[in-house]
N, CA, C and O atoms as a GROMACS GRO file, in nm:
protein
  484
    1UNK      N    1   6.868   8.519  12.119
    1UNK     CA    2   6.884   8.611  11.994
    1UNK      C    3   6.990   8.554  11.882
    1UNK      O    4   7.100   8.505  11.903
    2UNK      N    5   6.923   8.576  11.761
    2UNK     CA    6   7.069   8.532  11.676
    2UNK      C    7   7.140   8.612  11.642
    2UNK      O    8   7.149   8.733  11.665
    3UNK      N    9   7.248   8.476  11.531
    3UNK     CA   10   7.396   8.541  11.614
    3UNK      C   11   7.425   8.794  11.506
    3UNK      O   12   7.396   8.868  11.412
    4UNK      N   13   7.484   8.782  11.610
    4UNK     CA   14   7.507   8.960  11.504
    4UNK      C   15   7.362   8.963  11.555
    4UNK      O   16   7.294   8.957  11.452
    5UNK      N   17   7.295   8.969  11.642
    5UNK     CA   18   7.211   9.028  11.660
    5UNK      C   19   7.309   9.154  11.816
    5UNK      O   20   7.432   9.150  11.815
    6UNK      N   21   7.241   9.244  11.922
    6UNK     CA   22   7.331   9.319  12.036
    6UNK      C   23   7.314   9.241  12.161
    6UNK      O   24   7.404   9.254  12.244
    7UNK      N   25   7.244   9.184  12.181
    7UNK     CA   26   7.234   9.038  12.272
    7UNK      C   27   7.412   8.885  12.246
    7UNK      O   28   7.511   8.835  12.300
    8UNK      N   29   7.352   8.888  12.161
    8UNK     CA   30   7.602   8.789  12.135
    8UNK      C   31   7.631   8.870  12.028
    8UNK      O   32   7.614   8.837  11.911
    9UNK      N   33   7.696   9.022  12.082
    9UNK     CA   34   7.722   9.127  12.049
    9UNK      C   35   7.784   9.094  12.154
    9UNK      O   36   7.879   9.018  12.174
   10UNK      N   37   7.694   9.188  12.247
   10UNK     CA   38   7.780   9.200  12.378
   10UNK      C   39   7.837   9.051  12.456
   10UNK      O   40   7.954   9.043  12.492
   11UNK      N   41   7.734   8.932  12.476
   11UNK     CA   42   7.787   8.819  12.497
   11UNK      C   43   7.919   8.858  12.471
   11UNK      O   44   8.007   8.892  12.551
   12UNK      N   45   7.923   8.847  12.326
   12UNK     CA   46   8.143   8.779  12.313
   12UNK      C   47   8.229   8.877  12.317
   12UNK      O   48   8.350   8.857  12.305
   13UNK      N   49   8.165   9.021  12.337
   13UNK     CA   50   8.247   9.091  12.380
   13UNK      C   51   8.270   9.104  12.512
   13UNK      O   52   8.374   9.166  12.534
   14UNK      N   53   8.176   9.048  12.667
   14UNK     CA   54   8.189   8.997  12.743
   14UNK      C   55   8.304   8.863  12.786
   14UNK      O   56   8.339   8.816  12.895
   15UNK      N   57   8.330   8.840  12.682
   15UNK     CA   58   8.378   8.557  12.624
   15UNK      C   59   8.323   8.569  12.697
   15UNK      O   60   8.372   8.578  12.810
   16UNK      N   61   8.139   8.579  12.666
   16UNK     CA   62   8.014   8.454  12.731
   16UNK      C   63   8.050   8.350  12.567
   16UNK      O   64   8.108   8.246  12.536
   17UNK      N   65   8.018   8.396  12.539
   17UNK     CA   66   8.027   8.386  12.364
   17UNK      C   67   8.190   8.397  12.277
   17UNK      O   68   8.269   8.492  12.272
   18UNK      N   69   8.199   8.198  12.186
   18UNK     CA   70   8.320   8.245  12.159
   18UNK      C   71   8.321   8.356  12.015
   18UNK      O   72   8.430   8.379  11.963
   19UNK      N   73   8.202   8.418  11.962
   19UNK     CA   74   8.236   8.483  11.876
   19UNK      C   75   8.082   8.581  11.841
   19UNK      O   76   7.984   8.540  11.902
   20UNK      N   77   8.066   8.673  11.772
   20UNK     CA   78   7.931   8.751  11.795
   20UNK      C   79   7.862   8.698  11.667
   20UNK      O   80   7.754   8.742  11.630
   21UNK      N   81   7.924   8.609  11.608
   21UNK     CA   82   7.838   8.521  11.541
   21UNK      C   83   7.760   8.433  11.574
   21UNK      O   84   7.668   8.396  11.500
   22UNK      N   85   7.783   8.384  11.687
   22UNK     CA   86   7.697   8.269  11.743
   22UNK      C   87   7.552   8.325  11.848
   22UNK      O   88   7.558   8.436  11.900
   23UNK      N   89   7.461   8.258  11.864
   23UNK     CA   90   7.337   8.218  11.951
   23UNK      C   91   7.352   8.300  12.056
   23UNK      O   92   7.462   8.290  12.110
   24UNK      N   93   7.278   8.376  12.103
   24UNK     CA   94   7.315   8.420  12.204
   24UNK      C   95   7.265   8.348  12.299
   24UNK      O   96   7.173   8.276  12.259
   25UNK      N   97   7.300   8.335  12.464
   25UNK     CA   98   7.279   8.284  12.535
   25UNK      C   99   7.130   8.258  12.603
   25UNK      O  100   7.138   8.378  12.632
   26UNK      N  101   7.009   8.219  12.653
   26UNK     CA  102   6.891   8.306  12.694
   26UNK      C  103   6.919   8.428  12.750
   26UNK      O  104   7.036   8.465  12.760
   27UNK      N  105   6.856   8.476  12.776
   27UNK     CA  106   6.781   8.652  12.818
   27UNK      C  107   6.719   8.690  12.888
   27UNK      O  108   6.734   8.616  12.985
   28UNK      N  109   6.622   8.793  12.918
   28UNK     CA  110   6.561   8.775  12.988
   28UNK      C  111   6.460   8.874  12.888
   28UNK      O  112   6.500   8.978  12.835
   29UNK      N  113   6.329   8.822  12.877
   29UNK     CA  114   6.218   8.872  12.762
   29UNK      C  115   6.136   8.956  12.798
   29UNK      O  116   6.016   8.937  12.818
   30UNK      N  117   6.263   9.168  12.820
   30UNK     CA  118   6.218   9.282  12.858
   30UNK      C  119   6.104   9.335  12.767
   30UNK      O  120   6.028   9.430  12.786
   31UNK      N  121   6.107   9.307  12.732
   31UNK     CA  122   6.048   9.343  12.604
   31UNK      C  123   5.839   9.282  12.626
   31UNK      O  124   5.732   9.339  12.602
   32UNK      N  125   5.875   9.150  12.681
   32UNK     CA  126   5.762   9.090  12.777
   32UNK      C  127   5.715   9.124  12.934
   32UNK      O  128   5.607   9.086  12.980
   33UNK      N  129   5.815   9.200  13.008
   33UNK     CA  130   5.819   9.240  13.088
   33UNK      C  131   5.734   9.350  13.084
   33UNK      O  132   5.627   9.361  13.142
   34UNK      N  133   5.824   9.478  12.968
   34UNK     CA  134   5.740   9.578  12.972
   34UNK      C  135   5.624   9.629  12.906
   34UNK      O  136   5.567   9.738  12.907
   35UNK      N  137   5.605   9.515  12.844
   35UNK     CA  138   5.456   9.508  12.752
   35UNK      C  139   5.349   9.487  12.910
   35UNK      O  140   5.255   9.563  12.934
   36UNK      N  141   5.373   9.421  12.962
   36UNK     CA  142   5.257   9.337  13.125
   36UNK      C  143   5.288   9.439  13.201
   36UNK      O  144   5.181   9.461  13.259
   37UNK      N  145   5.393   9.547  13.255
   37UNK     CA  146   5.311   9.655  13.305
   37UNK      C  147   5.266   9.713  13.241
   37UNK      O  148   5.151   9.740  13.275
   38UNK      N  149   5.298   9.755  13.150
   38UNK     CA  150   5.196   9.874  13.031
   38UNK      C  151   5.124   9.841  13.072
   38UNK      O  152   5.055   9.923  13.134
   39UNK      N  153   5.077   9.688  13.072
   39UNK     CA  154   4.913   9.659  13.040
   39UNK      C  155   4.845   9.639  13.225
   39UNK      O  156   4.734   9.611  13.271
   40UNK      N  157   4.973   9.670  13.282
   40UNK     CA  158   4.890   9.676  13.445
   40UNK      C  159   4.893   9.752  13.510
   40UNK      O  160   4.859   9.760  13.628
   41UNK      N  161   4.961   9.863  13.400
   41UNK     CA  162   4.962  10.065  13.478
   41UNK      C  163   4.876  10.089  13.387
   41UNK      O  164   4.872  10.212  13.387
   42UNK      N  165   4.795  10.048  13.298
   42UNK     CA  166   4.721  10.058  13.227
   42UNK      C  167   4.567  10.070  13.316
   42UNK      O  168   4.487  10.156  13.353
   43UNK      N  169   4.592   9.898  13.323
   43UNK     CA  170   4.444   9.899  13.418
   43UNK      C  171   4.430   9.970  13.546
   43UNK      O  172   4.333  10.023  13.600
   44UNK      N  173   4.544   9.957  13.578
   44UNK     CA  174   4.522  10.048  13.744
   44UNK      C  175   4.462  10.190  13.699
   44UNK      O  176   4.349  10.212  13.741
   45UNK      N  177   4.504  10.262  13.643
   45UNK     CA  178   4.535  10.379  13.582
   45UNK      C  179   4.376  10.381  13.618
   45UNK      O  180   4.325  10.431  13.718
   46UNK      N  181   4.295  10.300  13.487
   46UNK     CA  182   4.147  10.298  13.436
   46UNK      C  183   4.109  10.281  13.498
   46UNK      O  184   4.028  10.374  13.503
   47UNK      N  185   4.073  10.162  13.654
   47UNK     CA  186   4.016  10.106  13.671
   47UNK      C  187   3.993  10.146  13.825
   47UNK      O  188   3.888  10.134  13.888
   48UNK      N  189   4.123  10.198  13.876
   48UNK     CA  190   4.239  10.232  14.018
   48UNK      C  191   4.182  10.393  14.048
   48UNK      O  192   4.122  10.445  14.143
   49UNK      N  193   4.235  10.444  13.913
   49UNK     CA  194   4.250  10.574  13.902
   49UNK      C  195   4.179  10.659  13.907
   49UNK      O  196   4.164  10.745  13.993
   50UNK      N  197   4.119  10.636  13.793
   50UNK     CA  198   4.043  10.728  13.723
   50UNK      C  199   3.839  10.746  13.833
   50UNK      O  200   3.749  10.825  13.860
   51UNK      N  201   3.879  10.626  13.846
   51UNK     CA  202   3.723  10.584  13.969
   51UNK      C  203   3.693  10.780  14.030
   51UNK      O  204   3.626  10.877  13.994
   52UNK      N  205   3.786  10.745  14.131
   52UNK     CA  206   3.862  10.787  14.237
   52UNK      C  207   3.976  10.967  14.234
   52UNK      O  208   4.008  11.060  14.307
   53UNK      N  209   3.986  10.939  14.157
   53UNK     CA  210   4.072  11.131  14.041
   53UNK      C  211   3.981  11.239  14.146
   53UNK      O  212   3.860  11.256  14.156
   54UNK      N  213   4.075  11.289  14.205
   54UNK     CA  214   4.006  11.410  14.248
   54UNK      C  215   4.095  11.532  14.206
   54UNK      O  216   4.125  11.613  14.294
   55UNK      N  217   4.154  11.557  14.030
   55UNK     CA  218   4.092  11.676  13.933
   55UNK      C  219   4.192  11.597  13.877
   55UNK      O  220   4.266  11.503  13.904
   56UNK      N  221   4.148  11.712  13.743
   56UNK     CA  222   4.277  11.694  13.640
   56UNK      C  223   4.381  11.676  13.652
   56UNK      O  224   4.461  11.739  13.720
   57UNK      N  225   4.409  11.517  13.540
   57UNK     CA  226   4.576  11.524  13.530
   57UNK      C  227   4.615  11.408  13.607
   57UNK      O  228   4.698  11.320  13.585
   58UNK      N  229   4.530  11.430  13.710
   58UNK     CA  230   4.518  11.271  13.809
   58UNK      C  231   4.605  11.203  13.733
   58UNK      O  232   4.728  11.199  13.725
   59UNK      N  233   4.509  11.148  13.677
   59UNK     CA  234   4.564  10.949  13.630
   59UNK      C  235   4.670  11.004  13.500
   59UNK      O  236   4.706  10.912  13.427
   60UNK      N  237   4.728  11.145  13.462
   60UNK     CA  238   4.857  11.140  13.405
   60UNK      C  239   4.910  11.135  13.448
   60UNK      O  240   5.013  11.085  13.404
   61UNK      N  241   4.906  11.190  13.618
   61UNK     CA  242   4.995  11.165  13.698
   61UNK      C  243   5.089  11.041  13.750
   61UNK      O  244   5.208  11.010  13.738
   62UNK      N  245   4.968  10.983  13.819
   62UNK     CA  246   4.983  10.809  13.846
   62UNK      C  247   5.016  10.759  13.670
   62UNK      O  248   5.017  10.636  13.678
   63UNK      N  249   5.032  10.783  13.581
   63UNK     CA  250   5.061  10.731  13.491
   63UNK      C  251   5.245  10.755  13.497
   63UNK      O  252   5.338  10.678  13.476
   64UNK      N  253   5.238  10.885  13.533
   64UNK     CA  254   5.456  10.940  13.525
   64UNK      C  255   5.433  10.909  13.647
   64UNK      O  256   5.440  11.015  13.710
   65UNK      N  257   5.409  10.825  13.716
   65UNK     CA  258   5.508  10.762  13.877
   65UNK      C  259   5.520  10.596  13.839
   65UNK      O  260   5.626  10.537  13.864
   66UNK      N  261   5.432  10.541  13.791
   66UNK     CA  262   5.430  10.395  13.739
   66UNK      C  263   5.537  10.355  13.625
   66UNK      O  264   5.640  10.290  13.640
   67UNK      N  265   5.488  10.408  13.514
   67UNK     CA  266   5.551  10.395  13.420
   67UNK      C  267   5.741  10.358  13.389
   67UNK      O  268   5.799  10.282  13.312
   68UNK      N  269   5.780  10.444  13.479
   68UNK     CA  270   5.935  10.482  13.502
   68UNK      C  271   5.993  10.439  13.623
   68UNK      O  272   6.106  10.456  13.667
   69UNK      N  273   5.854  10.355  13.686
   69UNK     CA  274   5.907  10.331  13.800
   69UNK      C  275   5.953  10.111  13.738
   69UNK      O  276   6.040  10.033  13.776
   70UNK      N  277   5.842  10.099  13.636
   70UNK     CA  278   5.850   9.957  13.572
   70UNK      C  279   5.970   9.981  13.531
   70UNK      O  280   6.071   9.943  13.592
   71UNK      N  281   5.970  10.051  13.416
   71UNK     CA  282   6.118  10.069  13.311
   71UNK      C  283   6.219  10.047  13.459
   71UNK      O  284   6.249   9.939  13.509
   72UNK      N  285   6.249  10.149  13.496
   72UNK     CA  286   6.367  10.111  13.598
   72UNK      C  287   6.401   9.936  13.656
   72UNK      O  288   6.498   9.860  13.658
   73UNK      N  289   6.266   9.934  13.695
   73UNK     CA  290   6.331   9.786  13.689
   73UNK      C  291   6.303   9.664  13.595
   73UNK      O  292   6.323   9.543  13.609
   74UNK      N  293   6.248   9.742  13.490
   74UNK     CA  294   6.326   9.654  13.361
   74UNK      C  295   6.415   9.658  13.303
   74UNK      O  296   6.456   9.554  13.251
   75UNK      N  297   6.485   9.784  13.283
   75UNK     CA  298   6.618   9.828  13.294
   75UNK      C  299   6.711   9.703  13.359
   75UNK      O  300   6.784   9.628  13.294
   76UNK      N  301   6.688   9.702  13.496
   76UNK     CA  302   6.815   9.654  13.554
   76UNK      C  303   6.848   9.557  13.478
   76UNK      O  304   6.964   9.560  13.435
   77UNK      N  305   6.755   9.435  13.435
   77UNK     CA  306   6.750   9.286  13.382
   77UNK      C  307   6.842   9.266  13.255
   77UNK      O  308   6.906   9.171  13.211
   78UNK      N  309   6.812   9.449  13.201
   78UNK     CA  310   6.907   9.443  13.078
   78UNK      C  311   7.014   9.449  13.050
   78UNK      O  312   7.067   9.560  13.059
   79UNK      N  313   7.065   9.376  13.020
   79UNK     CA  314   7.236   9.421  13.011
   79UNK      C  315   7.289   9.457  12.822
   79UNK      O  316   7.334   9.378  12.740
   80UNK      N  317   7.268   9.560  12.811
   80UNK     CA  318   7.360   9.580  12.651
   80UNK      C  319   7.380   9.727  12.766
   80UNK      O  320   7.331   9.743  12.878
   81UNK      N  321   7.461   9.808  12.693
   81UNK     CA  322   7.529   9.912  12.681
   81UNK      C  323   7.484  10.044  12.622
   81UNK      O  324   7.548  10.079  12.523
   82UNK      N  325   7.409  10.106  12.654
   82UNK     CA  326   7.346  10.236  12.644
   82UNK      C  327   7.413  10.355  12.736
   82UNK      O  328   7.334  10.440  12.776
   83UNK      N  329   7.524  10.365  12.766
   83UNK     CA  330   7.513  10.517  12.844
   83UNK      C  331   7.421  10.545  12.953
   83UNK      O  332   7.319  10.482  12.983
   84UNK      N  333   7.470  10.643  13.008
   84UNK     CA  334   7.416  10.664  13.149
   84UNK      C  335   7.525  10.740  13.195
   84UNK      O  336   7.617  10.791  13.131
   85UNK      N  337   7.497  10.739  13.330
   85UNK     CA  338   7.552  10.795  13.423
   85UNK      C  339   7.536  10.734  13.593
   85UNK      O  340   7.430  10.695  13.643
   86UNK      N  341   7.676  10.740  13.663
   86UNK     CA  342   7.592  10.691  13.816
   86UNK      C  343   7.572  10.566  13.879
   86UNK      O  344   7.540  10.536  13.995
   87UNK      N  345   7.608  10.469  13.734
   87UNK     CA  346   7.544  10.356  13.739
   87UNK      C  347   7.411  10.274  13.690
   87UNK      O  348   7.383  10.155  13.672
   88UNK      N  349   7.314  10.457  13.673
   88UNK     CA  350   7.185  10.334  13.617
   88UNK      C  351   7.200  10.423  13.425
   88UNK      O  352   7.289  10.489  13.371
   89UNK      N  353   7.105  10.390  13.393
   89UNK     CA  354   7.132  10.404  13.206
   89UNK      C  355   6.988  10.539  13.160
   89UNK      O  356   6.903  10.574  13.244
   90UNK      N  357   6.990  10.558  13.110
   90UNK     CA  358   6.995  10.654  13.061
   90UNK      C  359   6.826  10.686  13.050
   90UNK      O  360   6.772  10.796  13.044
   91UNK      N  361   6.780  10.586  13.048
   91UNK     CA  362   6.575  10.546  13.025
   91UNK      C  363   6.610  10.597  13.233
   91UNK      O  364   6.612  10.717  13.260
   92UNK      N  365   6.626  10.519  13.316
   92UNK     CA  366   6.624  10.501  13.438
   92UNK      C  367   6.647  10.642  13.524
   92UNK      O  368   6.586  10.674  13.627
   93UNK      N  369   6.774  10.736  13.439
   93UNK     CA  370   6.752  10.910  13.449
   93UNK      C  371   6.710  10.974  13.424
   93UNK      O  372   6.727  11.084  13.475
   94UNK      N  373   6.608  10.950  13.309
   94UNK     CA  374   6.462  11.030  13.246
   94UNK      C  375   6.339  10.969  13.346
   94UNK      O  376   6.246  11.039  13.385
   95UNK      N  377   6.364  10.781  13.390
   95UNK     CA  378   6.313  10.759  13.477
   95UNK      C  379   6.300  10.881  13.650
   95UNK      O  380   6.188  10.877  13.700
   96UNK      N  381   6.358  10.932  13.692
   96UNK     CA  382   6.382  10.980  13.844
   96UNK      C  383   6.307  11.044  13.783
   96UNK      O  384   6.185  11.028  13.794
   97UNK      N  385   6.373  11.156  13.683
   97UNK     CA  386   6.309  11.311  13.625
   97UNK      C  387   6.138  11.277  13.621
   97UNK      O  388   6.056  11.307  13.708
   98UNK      N  389   6.132  11.258  13.586
   98UNK     CA  390   5.941  11.152  13.550
   98UNK      C  391   5.882  11.156  13.699
   98UNK      O  392   5.832  11.257  13.747
   99UNK      N  393   5.892  11.060  13.752
   99UNK     CA  394   5.887  11.026  13.859
   99UNK      C  395   5.862  11.209  13.975
   99UNK      O  396   5.766  11.248  14.041
  100UNK      N  397   5.984  11.264  13.952
  100UNK     CA  398   5.987  11.398  14.046
  100UNK      C  399   5.867  11.554  14.021
  100UNK      O  400   5.803  11.635  14.088
  101UNK      N  401   5.899  11.515  13.871
  101UNK     CA  402   5.826  11.589  13.727
  101UNK      C  403   5.665  11.564  13.799
  101UNK      O  404   5.583  11.655  13.792
  102UNK      N  405   5.632  11.435  13.867
  102UNK     CA  406   5.431  11.367  13.874
  102UNK      C  407   5.492  11.399  13.996
  102UNK      O  408   5.592  11.443  13.939
  103UNK      N  409   5.523  11.418  14.129
  103UNK     CA  410   5.550  11.456  14.179
  103UNK      C  411   5.473  11.613  14.221
  103UNK      O  412   5.378  11.661  14.284
  104UNK      N  413   5.539  11.633  14.173
  104UNK     CA  414   5.532  11.778  14.147
  104UNK      C  415   5.435  11.851  14.063
  104UNK      O  416   5.457  11.967  14.028
  105UNK      N  417   5.299  11.768  14.022
  105UNK     CA  418   5.219  11.775  13.971
  105UNK      C  419   5.088  11.741  14.035
  105UNK      O  420   4.973  11.786  14.038
  106UNK      N  421   5.157  11.638  14.084
  106UNK     CA  422   5.032  11.591  14.151
  106UNK      C  423   4.998  11.699  14.321
  106UNK      O  424   4.891  11.712  14.381
  107UNK      N  425   5.201  11.789  14.371
  107UNK     CA  426   5.150  11.857  14.464
  107UNK      C  427   5.022  11.920  14.408
  107UNK      O  428   4.900  11.902  14.407
  108UNK      N  429   5.174  12.051  14.335
  108UNK     CA  430   5.058  12.165  14.279
  108UNK      C  431   4.838  12.186  14.211
  108UNK      O  432   4.742  12.264  14.208
  109UNK      N  433   4.879  12.062  14.175
  109UNK     CA  434   4.694  12.070  14.168
  109UNK      C  435   4.592  11.968  14.260
  109UNK      O  436   4.475  11.940  14.235
  110UNK      N  437   4.689  11.913  14.393
  110UNK     CA  438   4.635  11.895  14.466
  110UNK      C  439   4.602  12.016  14.589
  110UNK      O  440   4.503  12.035  14.661
  111UNK      N  441   4.740  12.088  14.574
  111UNK     CA  442   4.667  12.237  14.602
  111UNK      C  443   4.634  12.348  14.545
  111UNK      O  444   4.584  12.426  14.625
  112UNK      N  445   4.641  12.388  14.438
  112UNK     CA  446   4.497  12.406  14.377
  112UNK      C  447   4.348  12.346  14.404
  112UNK      O  448   4.246  12.412  14.427
  113UNK      N  449   4.359  12.238  14.398
  113UNK     CA  450   4.221  12.194  14.377
  113UNK      C  451   4.144  12.211  14.527
  113UNK      O  452   4.024  12.216  14.553
  114UNK      N  453   4.279  12.217  14.627
  114UNK     CA  454   4.198  12.235  14.810
  114UNK      C  455   4.214  12.362  14.767
  114UNK      O  456   4.120  12.352  14.687
  115UNK      N  457   4.263  12.509  14.745
  115UNK     CA  458   4.207  12.655  14.728
  115UNK      C  459   4.094  12.664  14.700
  115UNK      O  460   4.014  12.712  14.781
  116UNK      N  461   4.053  12.617  14.570
  116UNK     CA  462   3.934  12.612  14.528
  116UNK      C  463   3.843  12.575  14.592
  116UNK      O  464   3.740  12.640  14.579
  117UNK      N  465   3.842  12.442  14.697
  117UNK     CA  466   3.743  12.428  14.668
  117UNK      C  467   3.747  12.530  14.881
  117UNK      O  468   3.631  12.535  14.922
  118UNK      N  469   3.816  12.574  14.952
  118UNK     CA  470   3.870  12.678  15.008
  118UNK      C  471   3.824  12.825  14.978
  118UNK      O  472   3.856  12.895  15.073
  119UNK      N  473   3.779  12.876  14.907
  119UNK     CA  474   3.712  12.965  14.800
  119UNK      C  475   3.602  12.946  14.777
  119UNK      O  476   3.527  13.044  14.778
  120UNK      N  477   3.576  12.885  14.763
  120UNK     CA  478   3.387  12.805  14.744
  120UNK      C  479   3.278  12.797  14.901
  120UNK      O  480   3.159  12.806  14.928
  121UNK      N  481   3.402  12.778  14.969
  121UNK     CA  482   3.315  12.768  15.175
  121UNK      C  483   3.274  12.856  15.199
  121UNK      O  484   3.221  12.871  15.310
   0.00000   0.00000   0.00000
């Protein structure tokens, strides 16, 4: 990354660079990783989950589990100070909440579908 970029400034603060006016050391291209994960998630939801869906909202619930997991993994590779708690970044904490919400939606929607099917018989 160029001089005075967040990457070079962070590396200078850690003492890896002589100053924030130097080019950064090589870093993981997390933007590319996240794009690749997002494309893979979209393909999985479109070609695997959608044809087999059992209730309305199942594709969205699958996305709400898969995207936070991918983002959680990408956040491990990032080296920026963006806040957080418990050793996790803000994005990781939000992701954990989204996964919990998706699991709750899946359970509620699956149960509602089962109840409708039971009443129909």
